[in-house]
Every structure is written in C-alpha cells, then in structure tokens.
N, C-alpha and C positions, 0 to 999 in steps of 0.2 A: 504494500500500500504506500502510495506516495505521501510525502510530507503534507502537501497541500490537500490531498484527499482526506488525510487524517484531521486536518484543521477545519475545512469547510464541508467536506463530504460531498456526496452526490447532491446536491442541495436538498436532498431529503436526508442526507446526513445532517443537513440543515434541519430537516424535520423528522425523517424516519428514524434515524439511528439514535436519536436522543432519548428515546424512552425504551429502556431495556425491559423485556419480559413483562409487559402489562397483562399478558395472558400466557398460559402455558404453551401456546402454539406459536408465539412470536418472540423468540429469544433474540433481541437485538442489542448490539454492543453500544455502550455509552461513549460519547466523545470526550468527556472529562469527568472528574470526580464530582464536581459541583452539579453538572447536568445529571449525573447519576443520582445525587441526593434529591434533586427536584423531581426526577422521574419516580423515585421511591415514594415521595409524597403523593404524586399523581396516581400511582398505582393503587394507593389506599383509598382513593376517592371514587373508585368505580364499582363497588359492590352494588347489587341490584336493589338493595333497600334504599339507596339514595339516587333517585332518578333525576333526569334533567328538568322535570316539572318544578322541582324546588328552585332550580336556577331561573326558570321562567318567571316565577313569582318575584324573585329578588330583582330580576332585570326588567320586569314589566314588559316582557317580550311576547310577540305573537309569531307563531311558525307560519311562514309564507308557503314553503314547500319542504317536504321531507322525502326520505327515500333516495337521497342523492349519493353519488359515488365519490367520496373524498372531494367535496366542493372546495374550490380555491378562489381564484380571482373573480370578482364581480365587475360588470361594466354595463353601460347603457348603450342601446342602439339608437338610431336616429328617430325612431318612433316612440321613444320613452319606455321601451320594454327592457327588462333586466336580463342580462346574459350571465350565465353561471358556467365557469370552466370546471368540469369534473375530471379529476386526474385518473379516474377509473379504479379498478380493483385488481390490476394485474391479470392473473389467470386463475386465481383462487386455488393455487397449488396443483394445477393440472400437470400430470407426469410429463417430463421432457421439457418443461418450460422454466424450471427453477434453477438457480445457481447460487453458490455461496460467495457472497461479496464480502468486502472488508467490514461491513456493518451488519452482516447477517444474511439470511436467505431472502432472495428476491425472485419473484415469479412474474414473468412478462406475458402480456397478451394484448389484443386489440380492444380494450374495454374503456378507453377514454371517451368522453362525450362533451357536448355543449347543450345546455338546457336554456330555454327562453321562458320567462315569466311574463305573461301578457299584461296583467294588471297588478303589479306588485303592491300598490298602495292599499288594495282591498282584498287581495287573495289571502286565504286562510287554509292551512293544512292541505295544500294542493299536492298533486302528484307531478313528477317531472315531465315537462314537454320537451323531449329531446329533438333538436333540429339537426344534429350531426353526431355520428357515432363512428367507432372503429379507429380511434386514435391510439397510438402506442401507450402502454401503461406498464408500470412495474410496481409490485406491492409485496408485502409479507404474505405468506401462504393463506392467511385468513382474510386478505383483502384490505387490511389496515395500512395506514402510512404510505399511501401510493405517491408516485410521481408519474407524470405523463402529460396530458393536455392541461397544464397548470394555468395557462394564461389565455385570456380572450379580450379583444378590444375592437371596437368599430369607431372609426374616425368620422369627421364631418363629410367625407366622401370616400368612395372605394369600398372594397369588400370587408367583411368581418375577418379578423385575423385570429389564428389559434397558434399558441406556442407550445412546442412539444419538447420534453426532456431528451437527453442523450443517454443511450445505453450502449455497452460494449458490443461492437458488431458481431463478435463470436457468439454472444448470447442470443442475439436476434436470429443468427443462422441456425443455431441449435434448436431454437423454438420454431423454426420455419416461418419467421416473420420478415417482411421486407424492411430494408433500411431507408426507404423512400422518405419517411417522415423524420428520421432520427436527428434530433438536435436542431430542428428547423422551424422557421416561421412559415405557416401555411394559411390557406383560406379554408372556409368551411368544407369545400369539396376536396380538400387535401392537395390542391395545387401548391407547388412550392414557391415561396416568395424569397426567402433568404436562408443561407446556411449559417446559422448562428454559431454552432459548435465548430464548424469548419474554420471560422474566423479565429477562434481561440487556438486551434491546432496550427494554423498558418502563422499567426502573428504573436500570440501570447502577450497581450498588451501589458500586463502587470509584471512580466519578467520572472514570475515564479514558476513552479512546476506546472505543466500544462494540465488544466482540469476545466471541465465545462458542465453546466447544467442550466440551460435556458429556463427562466422561471416566470417572468412577468413581461407584459407588453402594453404599451400605451400608444395608440394611433392618434396622431395630431393632424393638423390641417395639411402641412407640407411634408411631414416625415413621420417615422415611427421610432420609438425608443424601446429597447429590449434590455432587460436585466439578465445577465449571466451570473447566477448566484455563486457558482464555484469559480468562475473567472474573475469575480470581484470587479466587474466593470459594467458600464452602461454603453451599449452600442446604438448608433444612429443609422437607420436605413432610409436612404433618400435617392430617388432616381436610379434604383437598381444597384446601389453601392452601399456597403457597410463601412462605418468609420467609428472611432472611439469618441463618444460624447463626453464621458467622464470616467476617470479612474477613482475609485472610492478611497477616502482618507482612512488611515489607521490600518492599512494592509501590511502586516508584519509577519515574522516567522511564528509568532505566538498566537496572534489573533487575526482572523479574516473578517472583513466587513459583511460579506454575504448579502447582497441586495435581493430583496424578495418582492417589493411592491412599489407601485407608483400612484401619484395623484397629481392632477393639474390644479395649481393654485391661482391666486390673483395675478393679473398681468402676465399670464403665460408662464409663471414660475412652476417649478416641478418639485414635488416632495418624493423622496426615496426612503422607503423603510428598510432596515437592515437587521440581521440576526446577531451580528458580532459574535460568531462562534458560540452562541447560546450562553454566554457568561451572564449570570443575573445582573441586571441594572447597568449593563455595558452597551446595550443596543442604542443606536442613534436614529433619530429622524432627521435626515439631511434635507436641506432646502437649497435648490439650485435656481440660477437664472435660466431663461429660455435657451441660452447658448451653452449651458453646462458649467457656469462658474458657480462655485460653492459660496452661498450667501450666509449660511449659518446652520446650526443644528440644535436639536433638543435632545439632551442626554438623559441617562439614568433610567432607560427603559429596558424591557426584557423581551428578547426574541420577537421582533416585529414581523408580522406576516400579512398585514393589510394596512392601507392608508386611504383616507378620503378627506377631501377638503369640504368643510361645512360652511355655514353662514357666518358673516361678520368676522372673518379671519380665524375661526376655530378650525382645528384639524383633529381628526379622529384616527386612532391607531389601534390595531389588534396586537395584543401581546400573548403569544401562544402559551407560554408557561408561567405567566405572572400570577400572583395571588396565592400561591401555596408555598410559603417559605418553609425551610426545614423546621420540623417540630410543630407545624401548624395543625389545626383540626384535621384528623384523618378523613373526615367527610368532605374535605375541600376538593372541588373540581377545578383543575388549573385553567387559566384563561381569563383575560380581562380586555374589555374595550374601553379605551381612555380618551376623554375629551380634553384637548389641550387648548386653552384660551390664548389669545394674543399676548397676554401678560405672563404667560407661563403657568398659570393656575391649572391644576389637573383634577379631574374627577373620573372615577372608573366604575363600571358595572361588570358583574361576572357573566361570562359567556364561555361555555366549554370549548376549548381548543379552537379559538376563532382564527379566521384567515381573512379572505377578501372583504372589503368594505365598499359601500356606495351610498351616496347621499343625494336625495332629490325631494324637493317640495315638503320639507319638514320631517322627512322620514330618513332614518339611518338603517341600512340593511347590512347584515353580516353573515358570512359563511360560518355556521356553528357545527361542532363535531366535524371539523375539516379533515380529520384523520380517519374517518369512518366510511366503510362501504355502505351501499344501500341496504344490506342485510343487518347492519348494526355492528358496532365495535364490541369486542371483548365478550361476545356471547349474549349481548343484550340488544334486542331489536329496537328498543327505544333510542339507542345511541346511533341512529343512522345519520348520514350527512344531511344537513338542513340549511335553510336560509331563514334568518329571523328578522323581523321588523321591530326596531327598538323604540321608535318615537312615532 
C-alpha cells in the first residue's frame, strides 16, 4: 500500500475504511488510532433498540425519500428537481467480484444510480425514481460504505454530469466489468466527458504518490470543477481540456486534505469541504474565488462530506463522524449538520452519517445514512440510505 493511499485512501478510505467492523461481515481497517476510537463509539450507536426515528425527533426532520443506495452528492437540475448520486452497493458479495484491498474486502458491480426527486419540498417517505443506472460501484460485501457514482451536477446549460470512482483495472477485468467509466466524468447515458483519474496518472499535480478517487463535481456556466479526493486537488474542465484549478493547502506527509464536496457561494465564490484524513476537529471548509484563489477557511470541523450555501451568507456542512467523542453516550449516532453564520457562530443538529447537502427556498436537504445500501446498514432495514428535509 502506498504512503498516500494509507493517508487518504480510496476516498472511501476517506469514508469506507474509517469504520472498522461495524458489523461482523464488514471487517475494515482503520486509518488511524483516533479514527478507530471514533469508529468504536459509532459502532455502539447502532443496536436496533435505538432507531433513526429518535434522531428524526431531535433534528425535526422529514424523510423525503428512503431506500437509497449509499446516497452522496445532492444537486439541483434546471427544473428545480433534486438529483441524488447513489454510489451503489457494489455486488453484495457476488462470487468472483470481490478483492482484498488495503482497507478490507471490496466487491465491485454495476449498481451505481442517479435518482431524481420531482417535488422535494413536499415529498414524504417517497421511493427512489431512478433516471440512470449501471454505474460502477465498489462496497463491502454487505453493500455498506460504497464508492462509485459519488457525484452529480447539472449546470445552467448542457447535460447532467455523473462522476465515477476509480478502481484497479485488474479488479474490473476479474469481475468482467468494462473500464469505460473508470475514474471518469460522464453524462447520464454514460458518454465520457473527461478522464479525471487519467489526469492524476499523467500529471500528479501535488507531486506525491500517484493516487486518485474522483468524488464531487460542480457544473458552472462556462466550466466544471471536479474534486479528486485522493489526488488532493480540484480540476477544471473547460472546452475539452483539464487543468488544475486549485491544489489544496495542508497537503503533507502526515495529513491529506481530501476534498469531498462543493458549493457555489456569493459572487461566484466556491466552498470546498475536506476530510483532512479524518482527524477530529482538523477538517476545513475552504473558501475560494471564482478563479481558484484561496480566500479563507473555517477550521475545527470533523470529516466534511457535504456543503451548501444558504441564505444571508450562512453555509451548511455535513460532518460525517462528528458528535460522538470518545467516552460519549453509547447510544450516540455519529453525524452532524452544522450551520455556520457569517460571524463564525455555529449550531448543529444530529443526522446519521450525513453527506450531500442542498438548499432551496427555505429548505435544507441532506443525504442521511450515506453509508447504507437500500436494504439497510448493519442488518437493520430502517438504516437505508435516505434524503431528509431539515427546514
């Protein structure tokens, strides 16, 4: 395993490998002792006697749609409908599709999807309306902690874009899967737009060990931005060409930034959420100009996996593992969505394993149970991937 892979991981080492053995069938290695401690607290939060309904009451949330497959990035289409990137469930342990990676067993299959919610402001307990299927996906044998079609975005013009993770080509060959999508930016019909992982292999912008995991996409008026979580950079796609838009600060031999999420702020500025190697309270919300100049950051956060710009200069972030410090209540379910005011004041509500965020017309939407397949995580069908409406 390379040094960089050990620090950032498949960017599901960003997500997947950080919780060891939350069930007997998913033994996954931790990336650090502190991540292991948080994971141990998280593991204690999952017995069936403590369901997500208790969290709903605390968060005053409504379930918009459930039965999702590892829901990640949320985005709006031009008709005001909510798009949900589902990373899939791998192959659910199908023989011949699994391999032992540095962070545990991963099973690959064409199970990634994109769901569209037609009326998200009023929908309640809906079922997924999948508008595209068959994207590459890799997950634990029980379908948890997937990577695959992690990102989705539709800009002011042009097609909807889907961003797919990169898997070792030998793994795809052994599972008899095509590499057509591998590490690429695609359209809904799987036409190839840009080879994101190929750029890392050719150029390695940060100069460290070559590693790649495309994770989030933001389609803007004239170009698209793509976060390579394991490459620790933001790429710009414009007129058929890729270039480096930003190299993230804090990229060292001990800690990788690991960009996971985007939001467009005021005056065309861009927010970027980071994991910072899952070290508690070390993640940063980075604020960039439209041209990629770092303007500032909000620090002291934990494992950011979603960002949304709200009203009056507020910014919302998902913190995947926040809220369950070592020695906390064993009934604690990890995950917080935090509202950061312009003056830096913060308030948080509990959401289990939150990821993508989207804001519109007074409502905040979040991917909840973002590490869960449609059948539910850890043997509990109530823990399926979901989208919640918080306001």
